[in-house]
N, C-alpha and C positions, 0 to 999 in steps of 0.2 A: 166504726165506733172509735171515738177519740180516747186514747189511754190517759189516765190521770198522771200528772207530773210526779216523778219520784221525789222523795224527800231526803235531802242531804243535811245532816247536822254537822256544823263546824264547831269544835271546841277550841276557843281562842280567838280573840279579836285584835291580835297584834298585827305587825306588818305583813306577815304571810297569810294569816287568816282573812284579813280584810282584802288582801290582793286576790286570794282565791275567789271570794265573793264577787269582786269586780270582774275577774276573768270569766266567770260563769255568766254574769250579766251581759258581757260583750258578745258571748256566743249564743246566748238564749235570752234575748232582751224581753220577750213576752212571757217567759216562764213556762213555756209549753212542755219542756222536757224535765226541768228540775225546779223544785221549791227548795230554798236554802234558809236554814235557821242558824245564825251565828250566835254562839253563847260566849260572852266575855265577862270575866270577873271584874275588870276595872269598870268604873261607872262613868267613863268619859270616852270620846271617840278614839279610834286608833290613831297612832302618831308614829312618826319616824324616829325610833329610838337611837338610830345611828347619829342623829343630829343633836342629841342631848348635850354634848359638850358645847355646841353653839348656843344653846339656851343658857348654860352656865355662864358663858362669856358675855351674854347679852346680844350676840349677833342675831339670834332669833328670839321671838316671843313664843310662848307655848302654842299659840294658835297657828303660828307660821309653819309648824312641823306636823300639823294635823293631816291625816290621810282621808281622802274622800270615801264615803260609803255609797255604794250604788243606789240610785233612786229607782227602785223596782218593787212592784207589789208582790213579786215572787220571792223577795229576799227580806228576811226579818232579822233585826238585831235585838238581842236580849242582853243589854249591858248591865253591869252590876250584879250579875248572876253567875255563880260558879258551878261547874259540873262536879258532882260528888261521888257518883257511882256509874258503872257501865255494865249492863246486862247484854252480852253479845248473843245469847240464845234467843231472847225475845226482842232483841234490837231496841233497847230502851236506855235512855240516859236520865239519871236522877240529878236534880238540881238542888241547890242549897235553900231555895224558897219552898221546898216541899213538893214541887211539881215534877212531872216527868215528861219527856218528849221522845216519841218514837222516830226511828230512822230507817231508811232503805240503805243508805250509805253513810258512814261516819268518817269525818276527817279530824285527826288530831293536828292542831296548829298551836300547841300549848307553849312553844318556845322553851326558854331556859331561864334559870334564875342565877343570881350571883352566888359564887362559892367562896365562903370565908375560910382562910387557911387556919390550921390548928395552932394559932399563936395566942399566948396568954393575953387576956384582956380584950381580944378582938370580937369574939362572939360568945353568946351564952350557949348552954348545952342544947337548947332547942334550935340553934342556928341563927337566932336574931342578933343583930349587931349590938354591941355594948355602947354606952354613952360616948359621943364624939366620933363614932365610927359609922360610915355609910358606904354603900356601893354606888354605882352610877349605871343602873340597869333600866329604871323606869322613871316616870315623871315624879313620883313620890321621892325617889332618891335624888333627883335633880333639885327639888325644892329643899331637901335637907342639906345638900351641898351648898346651896346659895345661902341658907341660914347660918351654916357653920363657918363658911369661908368669908371672913371680913377683910376688907382692904388693909394691907399692911401686916396682917397676922400670918403666922406660919401654918402651913398645911403639908402633910406628907401623903404622897400617892404611892400605894403599895402595888407594884406591878408595872413593868416597863414594856408592855406590849403596845399595840396600836391604841387601844382605848385609854390606857394609862397615860401615854404621851399626849394624846389629844386632850384629855382631862387636865393634865398639867399645864398645857399651853393655854387652855381656856381660863384656868384659875389665875395664871399670870396676867392675862388680859384684864382681869378684875382687880389687879393690884395686889394679889396674894403672893407671899413668899413661899415658893414650892420646892420640896425635895422629892425626888423619885427614887424608889428602892426596887431593884430587880435582882432576883436570886440567881439568874443565869449569868454566864460570863459577860454577856453584853445585851443591850436593849434590842427589842424586836428580834429575838434570837431565831424565831421560825421563818422570818421573811428576808433578813439581810445578813451579810457576812460581817466579821469583826472589824475589818478596816472601815467599812461604811458606818458601822455603829459608833466607832470612835469619833468620826467626823460629825455624825449626827448629835452625839453627846456634846460636842463643842458648840454646835448650833444652839442647843438648849442652854448651855452655860452662858452664852452671849446674851440670852434673853433673861438671865437672872434665875434660871432653874438649875438646881444642883442635882446631878445624876450619880447615884451610888449603885454600880453594877457589882454582881457577884457578892452580894451582901444579903444575909438572911435575917428576917425580922425575928426578934426574940420575945419582945413584950411590948404591949401598948399600955402606956401609963396615962390615964385620963388627966387632962389639965397640964401635962408635961410634954409628952411626945412619944416617939417610937424608939425603943432600945434595939440596937442591932447586935448581931452575934459577936462583934468585936468589942462590945462594951460601950460604944458611942451611943449617945441619945440625940436623936434629931428632934428639934423643937417642933411641936405641932398642936394647934388647937383642935384639929380634926384629922382623921385618917380616912382617906378615900381608897377603898379596896377595889382594884381592877385585876384581880389575880386568877380569873377563870370563871367558868359558868358550869352549871349542871342542868341537864335536860329535865324538863317536867314530864316524867314518864310514869309516875306512880299509878295513875288511874289506869293506864294501859296494862301495866304489870299486874295489878290487882285483878284485872279482867282475864288474865291468862294469856296475854299477847306477849310474844317474845321481845325481851328488852335486854340490851347490854348497857352501853353508856347512852344509848338513844333507842328509840323504837325502831326495830329492824324493818326495812322496806326493800322491795325489789325495784326493778326499773320502771314499773308502773305505779310506784309509790304505795304499793299494797303491803300490809303487814301479814302476819301469819294467820289472821282472820280475813277471809276474802272480801268481807264487806266493810273493813276498817282500813283507813289509809293514814299516812302521816307525812307532813311536809314541814320544812323549816328547821329550826334549831332543835326540836325534839326528835327529829328523824335521823336515823343512821343508815346511810347508803354506802355501798362499797366504794363509790367514787367520791365520797366526802361532800362537803358543801355546808355543813353546819357552821353557824357563826358568821356567815357571809350573806349579804343582801341578794346579790345576783342569783346564786343558786337557789335560794328560797323562793324567789319570784319565778324562776324557771320551773321549779317543781309545781308551783301553783298553776302555771300555764299548762304544763303537761297534764296534770290531774283534771283540770277543767276541760281540756280536749277529750280526755277519756270518758269522764262522767257525763258530759253532754253529748257524746258521740260525734263531736265535731272532727276529731282525728283519732281514729282507733289505733293507729300505728305510732302514736306519740310515745316517746320513752325519755326518761331522764337517765343519762349515762355517766354523769359525774361533773365535777367542777374543774375549771381551768382558772383559778383565782388570780386576779390582779389586785394587789393591795396598794391603796393610796393613803398616805398619812395626811389627814386633813387638819393641819396646824398652821395658823396664820404665819406667813413669812417663810415657810419651809416647804419645798417641793420634793417629795419622795414618792417614788413608785417602784414596786417590786413585783415580780411575777416568776412563775416556774421555779426552777432550782436555784436556791441562793448559793449553793456550793456544788456546782456541776463537777462530775468526775473527769478523769483524763480522757474520756471518749469525746469530750466536747472541746471545741476551739473557743478560747476565751480572750477577749480584749478588755483591758482594765485601764481606766483613767483615774488617777488618785491626785486630788488637788486640795490638801488640807488647808492651805492658806486661803483659797477661794471658797472653802467649805463646800466642795463639790466632789462627787465620786460617781463613777459609772463602771459597771461590769456587765458585759454582754457575753453570754455563752451560747454557742451555736453547735447543733448536732445534726448531721445529715442535711445541712443547708437551712435548717429552721431554728427559730429561737427556742432554746431549751430553758433559758432563764435570764433574768436581767434585774439589776439593782441600779436605780438612777436617782441620785440626790443632786438637785440643782441643775437638772437637764430636762425642763418641762417639755420643750419642743420634741426632743428625741423620745421622751417617754410616751407621748401620744402615738408616734409612728411605730415604735417598737411594740407597744401593746396591740396595735392593729395587726402587725405581722404575727404576733403570738396567738391572737384570737383566730385568725384565718388560716394559719399554717402556711402563709405565703413565704417563698424562698427569700432569704436575706440577701441584700445587695453585696457585691464583692467587697466594697470599701466599707468595712465595719466601723472604722474610726470616723469616717464622714457621717455615717448613720448616727453614731452617738453624738456627734457635734451638731446634728440637725442640718447638715449641708445637703443641697440637692445632689442626687445620684446621677453621675454621667453615663453609667452603663445601662444597656437595655435589658430585656429579659425580665429578671426579677423586679427591677425598678419600674418597668412599665406595668407589670402586674399590680404592684402596690399602688401606682398612680391611678390605674383604672378602677380600683376598688372604691366603693363609697365608704369613707371612714366612719367608724362607730365613734360617736362623741359621748354618749351615755351608755356605758356597758350594762348598768343595772337593768335598764329597760330596753336595751338593744336599739337605741335610736341613732340613726346615722345622720351625717351632715345633710344628706339629701332630704331626709325626713324633716329636719329642722327648717331647711330652706322652703320646703313645701308649706309648712305651717306658717312661716313668715309671709310667704306670698298670699296665703289665705287670710292674713290680717293679724297674726300673732306677733305683736311688736315688742312685748315686754317679756321678761323671764317668767313672770307669773302666767301670762297667756300661753307661752311656749310649754310650760309645765302642764297646763290644763289640756292642751291640744295633743301633746306627745308623751307626757310623763317624764320627760327629761328633767334632771335636777331634783327629782323627788326620791332618789335612792340614797346612795352614800354621800351625795353632795360633792363628789370629786370632780364633776363636770361643770360646776357652776361657773368657774372662771372661764372655761372654754366657751360655754354658751353665751356668757356676757360679752366676750370678745367678738364672737360672731355677730351678735345683735348690734353691737356698737358699730361694726363695719357695715352691716346691712342697712341699718337705719340711717346711715349717711350716704349710702349708694346702693345700687342693685347688687344682689348676691353674686359672688364670683362663681365660676364653674366649679362643680363638685370635683374634689380630688385632693 
């Protein structure tokens, strides 16, 4: 006798929720094992929020960053509907349209929302932004930024992390005069060291963007600008806040599920309720991963393996993040430890005049961390070594410079590996070549066939370069 498919309810139709539905469809295309209902509060299809700065700049139209939803009779999307209550005893979710949906397994993919700092004039007591203030977290925020940021007008970006710097570059491309304010001693404090940050700030200055590090916002004055702790006022018609996020965990907490800054999960992405799971920015795993595309999608894959029964030994063990700053004209990649301790061997190249900086830290023959500004060829190779744990070649300076390695051993191991081009989707050069040989001749066709370029966008340049070469000649040997 055939058993009925179990019902999985996914709360959240963002990047990770939609990805989980797609992973289930790939493992169980006929819906014999699982029926999936995705509940999404937004009334439009899922989209890649990481590429929102590209929408601001005009590089992408909103439709360009839409994510596909699986075409399966076993997967249902209820968009424009928010979950309002969770009964874990009867396994039932209440929705804001008055209906309820029962589940066998529940997946929280509720993501995170922008966090507004306690600065006078920035946000009301209920957390909503004051006039002239916006975040850049969803499509609504993106439209507000576009409406507020007029060419030639001044805008202040509060937060000098990756999103803040990408937003600042996108606004500058629209002809906006931009100031960036960062309360830490230097921009991208979590990913890069101070010497690199100083050169990066010079790169931004050359683009007409002013960077104010180690400055605290004191007050937002609508129609005037942002007052700093030293009394200066930066002119601004708008304030774009990119100063952190807060996981959407309230529904889980109200249901009695353990929550800290995220919903606590183990290596099987299971919460303190054995029938409830969490993935993406709302989840808190001991190995990290919140706020990053690749770990969220890896979690979606692991959970799909487990709930479909495709791989019962699948586990999520944590993130090994590689950060790429996606700003036009700036090539910055960082991974691992930005400031390795004295147990690591470190090679540093500092070229302020050429606006280049490289720092490679090696421990026990493997990459412990790297910061690479203006070294795109080396960044790809070193990220591959970091991902795979492959031994680093003896000539570290040649590695940074992107020169071929004369020594055998470690160099041969790196050469034999099929390099990963798209980390978010674990797509190798060999996978791209196979798709090309099967007829995928454009980036859009490659994306449909392999998912490459649909994540953080950091691999778009590499994919385009490969296609340019292949469309003019046969693919070269993988390596």
